[in-house]
C-alpha positions in Angstrom: 21.5 -3.6 -38.2 19.5 -2.8 -41.3 15.7 -2.2 -40.6 13.6 -5.3 -40.9 10.5 -4.8 -43.6 6.9 -4.9 -42.1 5.1 -8.1 -42.7 1.2 -9.1 -43.1 0.1 -11.6 -40.5 -3.3 -13.5 -41.3 -5.2 -13.8 -38.1 -8.6 -15.2 -38.9 -10.3 -13.0 -41.4 -7.8 -10.1 -40.7 -4.6 -9.3 -42.2 -2.5 -7.4 -39.4 0.4 -5.4 -40.2 3.4 -6.0 -38.1 6.2 -3.5 -38.4 9.8 -4.4 -37.2 9.2 -7.8 -36.3 12.6 -8.7 -35.7 12.9 -5.7 -32.6 14.2 -7.5 -29.5 11.3 -7.3 -26.6 13.2 -9.5 -24.3 17.0 -9.7 -24.6 17.8 -12.3 -22.1 15.0 -14.6 -23.5 16.1 -13.9 -26.9 12.5 -13.1 -28.0 11.6 -10.3 -30.4 8.1 -8.8 -31.4 7.1 -11.4 -34.1 7.9 -13.9 -31.2 5.6 -12.3 -29.1 2.8 -12.4 -31.9 3.4 -16.0 -32.4 3.1 -16.6 -28.8 -0.2 -15.1 -28.8 -1.5 -16.8 -31.9 -0.5 -20.0 -30.2 -2.6 -19.8 -26.9 -5.5 -17.8 -29.3 -8.5 -19.6 -27.6 -7.3 -19.0 -24.1 -6.4 -15.4 -24.5 -9.5 -14.3 -26.2 -11.3 -16.4 -23.7 -9.8 -14.4 -20.9 -10.3 -10.9 -22.5 -13.3 -11.4 -24.7 -15.6 -7.8 -24.2 -13.9 -6.8 -21.1 -12.4 -3.1 -21.0 -8.5 -3.7 -21.5 -5.7 -1.6 -20.0 -2.5 -2.2 -22.3 0.8 -2.4 -20.9 3.2 -1.3 -23.8 7.0 -1.7 -24.0 8.0 0.8 -27.0 11.8 -0.1 -26.6 11.3 -3.4 -24.8 11.2 -4.7 -21.3 14.5 -2.7 -20.7 12.5 0.3 -21.7 9.9 2.7 -20.2 6.6 0.7 -19.6 3.4 2.5 -21.1 -0.1 2.0 -19.3 -2.6 2.8 -22.2 -6.2 2.9 -21.5 -7.2 5.0 -24.7 -7.2 3.5 -28.0 -4.9 5.6 -30.2 -6.0 7.4 -33.0 -5.5 5.7 -36.3 -6.6 2.2 -35.1 -8.0 0.0 -37.8 -11.8 0.4 -38.3 -12.1 -3.3 -37.1 -10.8 -2.6 -33.7 -13.9 -2.8 -31.2 -13.9 -0.7 -28.1 -15.9 0.0 -24.8 -16.2 3.5 -23.3 -15.9 3.5 -19.6 -16.1 6.5 -17.1 -13.9 7.8 -14.7 -15.6 9.4 -11.8 -12.7 10.6 -9.9 -11.5 13.0 -12.9 -14.8 12.9 -14.6 -13.3 11.7 -18.0 -13.9 8.8 -20.3 -11.9 6.7 -22.1 -12.6 3.9 -25.2 -10.2 1.2 -24.0 -9.7 -2.0 -26.1 -12.5 -4.4 -26.2 -11.1 -7.9 -27.6 -13.5 -10.0 -29.5 -11.3 -11.8 -31.9 -7.7 -12.8 -32.1 -6.8 -9.9 -34.4 -7.4 -7.5 -31.7 -4.8 -8.8 -29.8 -2.1 -9.1 -32.7 -2.7 -5.6 -33.5 -2.2 -4.8 -29.7 1.1 -6.5 -30.1 1.6 -4.5 -33.2 1.4 -1.2 -30.9 4.1 -2.9 -28.5 1.8 -4.3 -26.1 3.1 -7.3 -23.9 0.9 -7.5 -20.9 -3.1 -7.3 -21.3 -5.1 -6.0 -18.0 -8.8 -6.4 -18.4 -11.5 -5.3 -16.2 -13.6 -7.8 -14.3 -16.7 -6.7 -15.8 -17.8 -6.8 -19.9 -18.9 -4.0 -22.2 -22.6 -5.2 -21.7 -22.6 -4.4 -17.9 -19.4 -2.4 -17.1 -20.6 -1.5 -13.7 -21.6 -4.8 -12.7 -18.8 -7.3 -12.5 -19.0 -10.8 -13.5 -15.8 -12.2 -12.4 -14.7 -12.4 -8.8 -10.7 -12.4 -8.3 -9.1 -13.8 -5.7 -5.4 -12.5 -5.5 -3.0 -14.3 -3.4 0.0 -12.0 -3.0 3.0 -12.9 -1.2 4.8 -10.3 0.8 8.7 -9.6 0.3 9.6 -12.4 2.6 6.8 -15.1 2.0 8.1 -18.0 0.0 6.1 -20.3 -2.7 5.4 -23.0 -0.5 3.2 -20.6 1.7 1.5 -19.0 -1.3 0.6 -23.1 -2.0 -1.0 -23.7 1.5 -3.1 -20.9 1.1 -4.4 -21.7 -2.3 -5.5 -24.9 -0.8 -7.4 -23.3 1.8 -8.8 -21.1 -0.2 -9.9 -23.9 -2.3 -11.5 -25.5 0.6 -13.6 -22.2 1.0 -14.8 -22.1 -2.2 -15.8 -25.9 -2.2 -17.7 -25.2 1.4 -19.3 -22.4 -0.7 -20.1 -24.3 -3.8 -18.2 -22.2 -5.7 -15.9 -23.2 -8.6 -12.7 -21.4 -8.9 -10.0 -21.2 -11.5 -6.8 -21.1 -10.7 -3.6 -19.4 -12.4 -0.2 -18.3 -11.9 0.3 -14.5 -11.6 3.3 -14.6 -13.8 5.1 -13.3 -10.8 5.6 -15.0 -7.5 1.6 -15.2 -6.6 -1.7 -17.1 -7.6 -4.7 -15.9 -8.8 -8.1 -17.5 -8.6 -11.1 -16.6 -10.8 -14.9 -17.4 -10.0 -17.5 -16.3 -12.3 -20.4 -14.5 -11.0 -23.9 -13.3 -12.2 -23.5 -9.3 -13.2 -26.2 -8.7 -10.6 -23.9 -6.5 -8.2 -21.8 -3.3 -8.2 -18.2 -3.0 -7.5 -18.7 -2.2 -3.9 -20.7 -5.3 -3.1 -18.3 -7.7 -4.7 -15.4 -6.3 -3.0 -17.4 -6.8 0.4 -18.0 -10.3 -0.9 -14.3 -10.7 -1.7 -13.4 -9.2 1.7 -15.7 -11.5 3.5 -14.1 -14.4 1.8 -10.4 -13.2 2.4 -11.4 -12.9 6.1 -12.6 -16.6 6.2 -9.4 -17.7 4.5 -7.4 -15.6 7.2 -9.4 -17.3 10.2 -8.6 -21.0 8.8 -4.9 -19.8 8.0 -3.9 -17.2 10.7 -0.2 -17.6 10.7 -0.1 -17.7 6.7 -2.8 -15.0 5.7 -3.3 -11.4 6.0 -6.1 -9.3 5.0 -4.4 -5.9 6.3 -4.5 -3.4 3.8 -1.6 -1.1 4.4 1.6 -2.7 3.2 3.6 -1.4 6.2 1.2 -2.9 8.6 1.5 -6.6 7.2 3.6 -9.3 7.9 6.2 -9.5 5.3 6.2 -13.4 5.5 2.3 -13.6 4.8 0.1 -14.0 1.9 -2.2 -10.9 1.5 -5.5 -11.9 0.1 -6.1 -8.5 -1.9 -9.9 -8.2 -2.1 -9.4 -4.8 -3.7 -8.3 -6.3 -6.8 -12.1 -6.5 -7.4 -12.3 -2.5 -7.0 -13.7 -0.5 -10.2 -10.7 -0.1 -12.6 -8.5 -2.2 -10.8 -6.8 -4.8 -13.3 -4.5 -7.8 -13.1 -2.9 -9.8 -15.8 -5.2 -12.0 -17.8 -4.8 -15.6 -18.3 -2.0 -16.4 -20.9 -0.8 -12.7 -20.6 3.0 -12.3 -20.8 4.4 -10.5 -18.1 7.3 -7.8 -18.9 10.2 -9.5 -16.8 13.6 -10.9 -18.0 12.4 -14.4 -18.1 9.1 -13.8 -20.0 6.8 -15.4 -17.8 3.3 -15.9 -18.3 0.2 -15.9 -16.2 -0.8 -19.7 -16.7 -3.9 -21.4 -15.7 -3.3 -24.3 -13.4 -5.4 -27.4 -12.5 -6.0 -27.6 -8.6 -3.9 -30.9 -8.7 -0.7 -29.0 -10.2 -0.5 -26.7 -7.6 1.9 -28.5 -5.2 4.4 -29.3 -8.1 3.9 -26.0 -10.4 6.9 -23.3 -10.0 6.1 -19.8 -11.5 9.0 -19.9 -13.9 7.8 -23.1 -15.3 5.4 -21.1 -17.6 7.0 -19.0 -20.2 6.5 -17.9 -23.8 9.1 -20.7 -24.4 7.1 -23.3 -22.9 3.3 -22.2 -23.0 2.8 -23.0 -26.7 3.6 -26.6 -26.3 1.4 -26.7 -22.8 -1.5 -25.2 -24.7 -1.5 -27.7 -27.6 -1.2 -30.7 -25.2 -3.9 -29.2 -22.5 -5.9 -26.7 -24.4 -7.4 -24.2 -22.3 -7.9 -25.1 -18.5 -10.4 -22.2 -18.2 -12.5 -23.3 -21.0 -15.6 -24.0 -18.7 -15.2 -21.1 -16.6 -18.4 -19.3 -18.2 -20.6 -22.0 -17.4 -19.8 -22.1 -13.7 -21.8 -19.1 -12.1 -21.5 -18.5 -8.3 -24.1 -16.6 -6.5 -22.5 -14.3 -4.1 -25.4 -14.1 -1.8 -24.0 -16.2 1.1 -20.5 -14.1 0.9 -22.7 -10.9 1.1 -24.4 -12.5 4.5 -20.7 -13.2 5.9 -20.0 -9.4 4.9 -23.0 -8.3 6.9 -22.1 -10.4 9.8 -18.5 -9.0 9.8 -19.7 -5.4 9.6 -22.3 -5.9 12.5 -19.3 -7.3 14.4 -17.7 -4.2 13.8 -15.0 -5.2 11.6 -13.6 -2.5 9.1 -15.8 -2.1 5.9 -14.5 -1.4 2.4 -14.5 2.0 1.2 -16.4 3.3 -1.9 -13.3 4.2 -3.4 -10.3 2.4 -2.1 -6.9 4.1 -1.8 -3.4 3.0 -3.3 -2.1 0.5 -0.5 1.3 2.4 -0.8 
């Protein structure tokens, strides 16, 4: 096949050069590099809101999803001068990285030109990198856990959030789990946000003991349970953003949901093929997220109670679970 000429795509006030637009990234789904760009343009307001001003790790697939995946933290040399970055420090290695910091849709299109499929942002922003403003509830199903159980746990989590007076914004993970985001004031460090997240997870576990685990080590978990992964709030831990494509054969998407949709939604309902029409009809279901700020003080009180009772505390620097 002859090499396709590069094209210029107008994105807002920018012209983004897209080389090899016909390169196939998803063979089974029949999607090209240009299709990936067009998808992100179609959900532009949503993906920019999900990434805005956050340090962002890029999951790149230079040869498509059947090739190797590259986890890219540092912006490569030669990026256009209008690309914005945020410098983050990694204490374990005493190194820094200038990571992509999306403030406009052209930044997303440029990242796709660099073969990015998945966008994994921090839960803090460049104005307060060390103080998260997003509390993430990750409902991670075990190997033998079915989707019905994930749904049940999501409703229990919603119940606990309602009791706290917190607004949760659910989305599919793009895999087999669910994520719920809660906006918080950037007033606490990562350790305290994780303490709060663990206290919440334990309360969900108390209310749904047959369905939920908070056991950190995978080998010690019930494989049929839903792990409420509080350590997704650790520093430099990232998960796929709302509207991010996932690098799987089905080209699924991490899709915002309403709470009422959870009982009917299936993870494979939301793909690069289906999301643009859904977005055109519903808009960004997370549009109001920045206006619903929750004070985690009650959760920190729960954490203090758990710690006083001798329950395990969070580590300053959590290990990998496997």
